[in-house]
N, C-alpha and C positions, 0 to 999 in steps of 0.2 A: 019554204023558208020565209020569214018575215021580209017585208020590203020597206026600204027607205032611201038612201042617197047614192054616192058614187065611188070608184076606186081603181087600183092598178094590178099588182100580182102578189100573192101572199103565200108564204110557206109556213105552215103552223106545225109546231111540235107539241106533244103533250107536255113536254117539259115546260112549255110556255103557258100552257093552258090553265093549270092550277098551280099554284106554286107557293113557294115560300122559300126564303133564302135558306140554303142548306149546304153550305160548303165550308169546310174548315179552312182550306187554303187552296190556292190555284197558281199555276204558272203565270207569271206576268205576261208571257208571250201569248197566252191563250185567254187573257182576260181584258178585252177591249173595254174601255170605260163606257158605261151606259149613258145614253142621252146627253150628249153635249160634252162628253169627256174626251174629245179628240177625234171621234168619228162623226161623220155628218149625220144629222137627224132631220126629219121633217119638222118644219116650224109652224105651219098653219094648223088651224083647228081640225081640218080634214085634209091632211097632206096626201098627195097622190104618190103612188109608187108603182114601179114596174113589177116588183116582186117583193113580198114580205115573207120572210122565212121565220115561222114561229117554231122554234126548236133548233138549238145550236148544237145538236149532236153530230156525229160523223155524216149521216145522210143529209141532214139539213145543210151542213156546211158544204158538202159536195154539190148540193143543188145550187148554191151560190156560184160555184165554179162553172157548172154547165150553163146556167142562165147567163153568166158573164160572157161566155164564149158566143152566146147568141145576142149579145149587146143589150141584155135586159138587166137593169139595176135591181138590186135586192135590198130589202129591209129584213133584218133578222130579229125576231122577238123570242125571248126565252124567259121563263119564270125564274130560273136560277140566276144568281148574280154573276155567273161566269159561264163561258162556253164549255162544251164537253159532253153534255148529255149523260147517258148511262155509263159509257167507258170512263169519262172524266170523274163522275160522281161515285161509281161503285167499284171500279177496278183500275184506277189510274196507273198502278205499278205492276199489274199482272200482265203476263205476256199474251199477245195475240199472234196466232200462227197462220191465219188463213186470209191475209190481205195479199192479193196478187203482186208478185215481184218483191215482196218484203218478207223474208223468211220468218222474222220475229220482230215485234215491236210492242211497247207497252201501250195501254190505252191513252196515256197522256202524250206519248210520243206521236201517236196517230193524230191526235187533236192538234198538236203543235205543227205537224206537217201540213195538215189541211188549212190551218190558219195562214201559213206561209203561202200556200197554193192560191188562196182566194184573195190575198192582199192586193194584187193589182186591180181588183174590181171594187175596192173600197166599200164594202157592204156597210149599211147603216145599222148599227147595233142598238137594240133596246133591251137591255138585260134587266132582270128583276121586274118584269112586267107579266101580269097574268091576263090573258085574253078573256074578256067577259062576254063579248058580243061579236057575232058574225051574222050580218044581215044582208040579204041580197037587195039591191037597189032597183029602182024602176028602169034604169038604163042598162041593167045586166051586171054592173059592177058590184063589189061587196064592201060593206062597211065593217072594218075590224076595229074594235075598241078594247082598250085594256083598263084594268082597275085603277091605273094611275092617270087616266084621262087621255092617253094617246089615241088618236083617231086616224086611221089610214083608209083611203079609198083604193080598192084594188080590182084590177081586171081578172086576175086569177089568184087562187089561194092554194098553197101547198101545205098539207098537214103532214109534218114529219115528226110524229108524236112519240115514237118509241113505244115503250110499255106503259107510258102515262107520265103525267107530271110528277116529278119527284118533290114531295113535301116532307118536311121534318116531322118525326113522331113527337107530338107535343106532350107536355106533362098533363096528366089527367086530373090533377088537383083542382078542385072547383074554385073558381075566382082568381086563380093566379095569372090567368091570361090578361087581366087588366094591366099588368106591368110589362107586357111584351113590348119590345123596342124601346123601353125606358130603363128597366133593370133586368128584364128577362130576355135572353137572346138565344137564337138557334143557329146562329152563324156569327162570324167575326168579320166585320167590314173595316174596322179601324181599331187595332189593338191598343193604340195610345189612349183611347177614351177610358180605359180601365186603370190608368195610372193612379197610384195611391189608394186604390179601392180594395176592399176585402172581397176577393173573388172566389166563387164556388163553381167548379166545373163538374158536370154530371155526365157519367157515361163510362163504358168500359171498352170502347173500340179505339181504333187508330186516331180518329179525330179528337176524341176526348183526351187521350194521353198526349198526343202531339201538342195540343194547345196548352194543356196543363204544364208540360215540360217547357214550352216556349215562354209562358208567363213566369215560371219559376226561375228561369235563367236569363230573363230579359234584363239588360243593363240599363237601358234608357226607358223612361216612362213605365217603370215596373209597378205592379200592384203592391198594395201593403201586405197582402198575404194571399196564398193560393191553397185551396182545399180541393182535392179530387174526391168525389163521392160516387161510389158504385155499389150495387146491391150485393156483390160477393167479392171475395178476394181471389178472383181469377178473371182473366181478360181475353177479349177477342181482338188482340192487337199484336203488332210485331214484337217478338221476344226482346229485341234490343230496346224497344221503347219501354217495355215493362221493367226491364233491368235498370234503365236510366231513371225511371220514375222512383223506383225503390231506393236507388242511391241518393236521389235528391231528398227523399223523405228522411233517410238516415242522416243526411247532412243538415237537416232542419230547414231546407229551402222551400219545402212544401209539406203538406200533410195529406195522408190518405185516410178516408173514413168509409167504413163498410156500412151500408144502409141505403134507404131510398126516401125520396121526398114524400112525406105523409100529409103535411099541412104547412101553413106559413103564418108568419106574424107581420103585421104592418103597423107603422107609426107615422102619424101626420101625413097619411096618404102615400107613404113609401114602403116598399118591401124592406123589412128590417131583419128578418131571419126566416129560415125554413125549419120545420120540425122534421127531424130525421128518425125514421123507424129503423132501429137496429135489428140484427139477427136474434137478439134476446127478447124481441117484442116490446122493448121500451123505446120511448121517443125522447130525443134530446134536441134542444134548439141549436142551430148553427147560424150565428150572425153573419150578415153579408151586406155588401153594397151592390153587387151584380151577380147574376146567376146565368151561367152558360150551360145549355143542355144539348148533348150530342147523343141522342138515342137512336140515331140512324134515320134512314129515309124510307118512304113507302110511295109507290106509284099510284096515281088515281087518274081515272079517265077524264074527269072534269066536265066542263060545259060542252064538250064534243057531243055528249049524249043528248043534248038539247037542241042540236042544230038540224034535226030532221034529215040526217044523212043515213043511208042504209047501213045498218050494223049487223054483224054476225059474231056472236060471242064477244062483244065489246070491241070488235075490230071493224074498220071501215071497208066495205066491199068495193073493189075497184075492178076495172077491166085490165087486160094485160097488154093492150096496145098503147094506151095513154096513161094508165094508172090514175084514171079519173074516177071520182066517186059518183054517186047517184045524182049529184048536182053538177051540171056542166060548168066547167071553169074552176072547180075545186078538185085538187088532186091529193092523193095520200100516198106517201112513200115511207119505206122503212117498216119497223115492227108494228106500226099502228094499222096496217092494211091487211086484207086477206083476199086470196084468190086461189083457184085450184093449183095445187103444187107449191104453194107458198113455203118458203124456208126463211126463217128469221136469222139471216146472216148479213153482216155489214156489206159484203161485196154484192149481195142481191139488192140491197138498198141503193147502192151506187148505180146499178143498172136501172132501177126503177126511177131514180131521180133524173137520169139522162133522158129517158124516153118521155117523162113528164115535162121536162124542160122544153123539148122540141114541140110537144103538143101545146104548151103554153105560148110558145113563140107565135103560133098561128092565131092566138087570141089577143095577145098583147099588141102585136104589130102585123095584122093580116096583110097589109099592102107592102110589107118589107120582105123582099125576096132575097134571102141569104142563101147562097149555095152551100151545100154540104162540103166541108173542108177538113183537112187533117192538121193538127197542131205541128206536125213535123215539117210541113211545107208551106203553110198558108202565111203570107205576109200580113194579112189582116189579123189573123189570130196572134201572130208574133207581136204586132203593135198593141193589141189588147193586153197581152201578157207582159209587155214591157221588155221584150227580148229582141235583139237585132236579127238573129237568125237561129235556125235550129242547130243544136250542137252537131259537130261533125261526127260521123260514125267511125 
């Protein structure tokens, strides 16, 4: 790996490595504000950290917990604007049946529970950050840098990358990307910004329908108009949402248009309309002030491939004692890693994160001799967790 300056401990997840905002909505409980929105963040140009977790999926979040029990502070970096990773992004409402001790829970409920569990350790969240650089320094630490200029110096790095960074599927229309984050959006950070605007929502899944319905029924800061555009008159969304959308169209609260974006028109440097290609092969202009596109998400490996770590079929090769990669001090946990007998299960990722945390403790604080203790009986762990004593049996 390339060499340059200094650092603490970092957990990276693919969700953080390539990214783009891709969420329609998220639970307030699982959406800590990024960089300065209430959680602590490093302030220096090269802030030091005990642990930086890039990837706020279940395994990355559980790594915060295990590191916290070892008195290692964690930074969490994720490319998405909210925590949750794959369960939060792809199946927040679908049931999960194989979490030990929990007969059934949804993906979102699991994330909510993990956020409550790590709250005593006050992790420093950097959401909406894409990690662009990971360089080993002359003193053995690692420089981690994001596309927004965040620089952290870490003694260890945990890559909790899942299947890759989730990025939105963007419009293929040539030149329209020039309007991104001005009039073209792939997520909604502030619904009020669309007040009084002619809004076009593109997509046929849950996110597209949920947001179209939200805007069509919004009482305050409502758009001037709402058009839902989808390539066919069938949807991959909850039946109740489809029925609600059709009822709102019948009531004149919104309009549904069958077709797809073929081209666009601009005026005075602004996006003025899109050209919609209909099922009859004809194009018609659809005037707008803002365009929201929800074509789904796709995972990408991102810059991990450039970090000179041993890979096997786009997964990081690790040992099964420390879950360390080919670079000492860099660990990989969760779906991003591979080893003999690997199973891509959340509960396996929890095990990997636990052993990796213990291995990291020897690097972060080699002179700190912490005895192995149980949360049921350790007063030290009770103090860290903010509890007076273990619950009575």
